[in-house]
N, C-alpha and C positions, 0 to 999 in steps of 0.2 A: 608286569609290574612289579617291582622289588618291596620288601617290606620296610616299613618305617619304623625308627628308633624314636625312641623316648628319652629326651634328657631335661634334667634341671639346670637352667641358666646361672653361671656365678657371677656374669656381669650383664650389664642392660647392652643388648643387639636390636639394630635399627629394624624397625619392620618384621621383629620375631617374638619381643616379650622383654620383660623387664626381670630384674634377679631374683630368681626363686621361682621362675613361671615353669611349669611342666609344661614342655614341646614337644611337636614330633615334628620331627624332620627325615629327609632322605638320609640313608647311611652313611654316601657319600660324604655330603656335606660334614654330617657329625665328625667322620673319621678323619676328614683331609683339614677341615677348618675350624670348627667349633673345639673339640677336644686338644688340639695340639695348642691351639692359642688360650685356651684356658677359660672360654667362654662359656663352658657347658661341662657337667658330668653324666655318666649313665646314669639313669633313674632306677635305682636300688632299693629294696622297702627300706634299708637303714636312712640313707638319703630323703627319702619319702617322705619320712617319721622327721627327720629334722628340718624341712620344708615346712611343715606342718606346726611344730614347735614354733619355728621363726614366724608364721604367718600369727598365730596366735597372740605372740607377745608383741607385736607391732598391732595389732587390734584392740588389745587392752591397753596401750600407750597412746594410742589414738582416741579412748575411749577417754583417760585422763586427762588428756588435752581439753578434749570438749566440756568434761566437768569443771575443770578450772576455768574455764572461760564463762561458764553456765555461771559458776560462782561469781566471777567478776561483773558478771551482768548485774545481779543480784545487788551487788554493792552499790555499782554505780547509780540504778534507779533509784534504791533507796534514799541514796542524796539526793539524787534528782534534777537540785538546779544549780549551777555552776555561772559564778560573777565575773567578768571579766570589764575590767573599767577601761574606757578611751576617751581620748580627747573629743570635745562636743563643738560643733560650729552654730549656725544658725539652724531653725527650726529641727533640732532635735538629732541633726545629721552629723554622722561621724566622720573625722579625718582619716581615708584609710578605709580598710574593712578588717572584717575579724576574720583570723586566719584558724586553720585547722591546727598551726604549732601551736598557737595560743591557746586554743581550747585544749590542746594538751596537756600544756604547762599548768593552765587553770587546774585540772584532773590531778595532774601530779602533785601540786600543793595543796589539794583538799584530800584527796586519799592514799598519796604515797603508791598510786597505781602507775606504773609506766604504760601509757597508750601509743600506738602505733599514729603519727600524724596521716599516714598515707589512707589509713583504715576512717578517718572521720568525713562525713559528709553534712556539708553545710547549706542552706539556704544563702542568699544573696542577701549581709548583712549590711545596711548603710546607715539604719537610725539606729537609736534608744530603745531597749523593750527586751521582748522574751522570744525566743525560738528555738527550734525544735532540732537537735543536730542527731544523725544515726554512726555510732560507731560501732564497726566490724571488730567483733575481738576474736571470731573464728569463724571460715566460710560459713555455718550453719546456725553461728549466734551474733545478735546483732542487741545493740542497746541503745534507747533512745531516751536523752538525756536534755532540758532545758539549758540553754545558754541563757542567761539575764545581763545583757550589755547595759553596764551604768555609767553617767558620766566621770570622768576622772576628777 
């Protein structure tokens, strides 16, 4: 059987790897498809060093993003309670419901932090009172805040 060749991918290749991955492929696949199409380059010591530097930069960037999310979580949990006013009917029932967009607006008004409404998880809110909301700031960072629903 023939020897396999190591390549560093310069573009994502389905079922093979992502950009910067070191892969071993058959010589014909590398020579006839990957290298001519610009999908990969031969793995030389210089290329491998570039790949390592790129991976380290990406790792540091991801750590910084997580650190910023942790700081935002601390700020949100320090304030802890956000108030939303709703129109009230009988038995302290509110008209409609409290939406994630309303919670995001309340957070923006109180802290000047823009929170993605799609990352907010709310319980079913149909009456006045206090409710807990989960806000996903990062895949590994979630803040829990209290929503106080008051009459308009």
